[in-house]
N, C-alpha and C positions, 0 to 999 in steps of 0.2 A: 336287838338282836341278842341272843341267847347265846354265851361261848362256855367253850370248855378252859377249862384247866390246862396248862400246857404239861402237854403229856412228855412226859422225864422218862420213862421205863421205857427196854425194848418193844416189854407188852403194850402199854399204853401205845407207842405210836402208831402197833399194829394193826391194835383193836380202832385207831383213828382211821387208817386206810382203809379200814374193812368199811368201817360205816360214813365213809366216802363213797367207795363203791358201791355200797348197798344201796346210797340214796337216788345216785345215780341210774344204777337199776331198775327200781323206782321209779325214776320218772322217764325210763325207756320205753314202761308198762302204758304211760301216760299219752306218748309224742313222742314222735318221727327224732332221727340222728340230731335232725338239723335244730331242732327246735329246743336241742338240751344244752344252757347256756351256764359260762362258767355263776356269775351272777346269780341265777336263780338255782343253783348246787350249791353253792357257799353259804346260801340264806338258809334253803330246808337243812344243812347239814348242823347249823349254826357258829360258822365259823367266818372270820373274816378269807375277802378272798385270797391275800396274800397269806394267810394260815392253809387256804389248800394246794396255793401253791409251793407249802414248802413239803406235800407229801408227794405230789405229783405235778410235772412240770409243766402242763398246759390241759385243757378239757382234753382235748385230741388224746394225752398219754391216759386218762383215765377211762377213755371209750377203749382204748386197743385194747387194756387192762379186759375191762369186759367182756370183749371181743374175745379176748383167747380162752375164757370162764365158760362165753357161752356155746362155743367151738368144742370144747372138752367137753361138757355138756351131754351135746349132741352125740357125738359119738360113742361116750357112754352108752345112751341110748339105742344105737347101733349093733349090737351082735344078736340082741337076743329078737328085734325084728326081723334083723337078715334072714336071723335061722327058721322063723316062720314063716316068712313070705319070699325068699328068695332058694334057702335050702342050698342042696347040692347038687341035684339029680335033674336030668333031662340035657336038653342038647344046651353050648355054651348060647349060643341067639338068646332061646326062650327065657334064660336063668342071667340073662344082661339085660335083659327088655323089662323082667322084675326085680332085678338092682336098680336102674332107671326109678321106675315105677316107685319103691323101697324111701330113697333119697329121696323124690322130689313129695314127695307127702307130708315125710319128717321134717323136713326143712320149712313146707307149707305151715305148720304146726307152729313153728320158731320163729314168728315174725322179727323180733329183733333183732336174733342172728341172722334174719340174712337183711335187713337195716343195715347193722354196723358191718354187714358184709359189701354194702351196694355203696356203703361211704369210704369203705379202709384206705383205696390205692386216691380215690378223689380228692378225700378231706382230710380223713387220719392219719394219713403217713405224712401228712405235711406239713405239721405242725409239733415235730418232734426231734431230740437232738438223735444223733449219729448212734452212740451208745444205746439211746431205746429202740430208735430204729433195726439196729441188729439184735435187740436181744427177742423183739416182736418175732420177726425171719424167723430166728432159729425156733423158737415156740411154732409157729408154723408151721417150718417144714418139721416138725415132731407132730403136729394133726395130721397132717398129710401122709407121714409112716403109716400114725395109726391107722390110717384109712385104705391105705395098701394094703395093708394086711390083714384087715379086712375083706378087701373085694377080692383080695388071691385067695382068702380061702373057698370062696365059693364061685369063685372063675380064677380056676387057678389055668385059663388057658392065657389070660393076661399077661401072664409074667412079668418080665421086667418091665414091662409098659403101664403096669397097673400105678405107679405111682407120678406118670404124668399125666393121667386119665383123671386120677383122682385130682393132683392140682386144677386142671383143666375143668373138674365140674365145680370147683369153688367158683372159678371164674364165669364161667353161664352161670350159677346159681346168683351169682352177684349182679350180670348182667340183667337177668333176667326180670331179679326186681326191681330194677333202675327202672328199662324198660315199662316194666308194668305198672308204672307210678306215674305218670306226666304231668306236666303243670295245669296246670288252669289254663294256659293259654291254648297248649297243646292238644286237650280236651273241648275248647271253643272251638278248633280250627278242627276236629273231629265233625261236630254238631253242625259247622255250618258249608261244608262238603264231606258227606258220607264216602263218597269212594276213594277218602283218608284212610278211611277202616283199617285197609288192607295192611296197616301197617301199627297199629295196635296191637299188645300183648295181654291176654290173662299169664299172670304168671304161670301155675303149675302145668295146663297143657304145650306152654311156650318151655318150660325146664324140662319134662317130660321127653318132649321131643327133641331137644339137642344133646341130652343127656343120653337119649337111646340112639342118637346117633352116631355120641362119642364112642359108649364103649362098641358097639359093632363095628365102625371103621377103627379101632382099639385094635378089639379082636383079630380082624383080617391083619394088620398090621403085625399082632406078634405072630401069626400062623404061615408068614414069608420068612423064610430060612436066610438068617442074613449072610453077606457073600462074606465067602472063608471060613463058614461054619460047617 
């Protein structure tokens, strides 16, 4: 194994962190989250595992930072797409359906982001410190804030409900991604009993249906006057 010299300056330490993150990101282009191991990451970076752990407290810490990076990159891509494909004209219901379609298509194109979202609650948040968990949740809140501002731009009818809608959209995407990738045993069960296929999900149509329903329900809820208002 090749080894780096010990990073002594802050610039060198930051470069080392970026190298670890970029290497892990390249691994995610080749394999699912579940197959990314700290041992293989260390080997590819050229550091002992103990040295990688000087920069990140766990494998999950690396992947959570990559999740935040991928989430922000996705949000940066959304304004132009939503301006072109959702717009600000027409009935709210139609704009809501277009919003659901844009979110679905853009997520379908970002499979690494979807894989990380699918692993977030059940895997990535399970082997980190309270400090890191809090830091990640604060960045996640900021990401949802940015999504909500964008959603309100195209669907001002959502009002204060936009934030909850966007948070729920992320959870829906994570769930749809996970269920659209059944285990080998589940695939065998579907083959053995075709009647079970009713439970099999394809990611894009399932997510678009979920998001369209969420948007329609949120618009209806936002239209009901609050008691005492």
